[in-house]
C-alpha angles and dihedrals in degrees: 000000000000124000124242088250093054092049093048093050087057094050103029118062114243095242092055093048092047089049090052092049093048093047092049088049090051091050090055093045093047091050094049094043095043091242126147127197138121110247141203129192131201132157097340095320119113109195118197120199112214119201095218141017091253094054089045090055090049092051091047090055091056102040094112092053092042091055092047095048094043092051089046092051092046090050094231138065094257098138111073096168139018117209127190124209126180112232107171118208110270091016 
């Protein structure tokens, strides 16, 4: 009998499964660290969308730690770069 993981790996493309893994890890890290930002992940790059310039600056100061914690939560070194963009509310 195949495990659920084996079945999903056959059905879901690796990049989609990897993105889901990283975004779940980011959600846990954000919750633990008291950080808030929407996120996107593609090909080793985690992009965080800050709601203000002040929040963007705070996230930029923590990118090395965020990368380390997300990879730790994901259980693999999937994130190679953390990028922060400012996307103000309503903008």
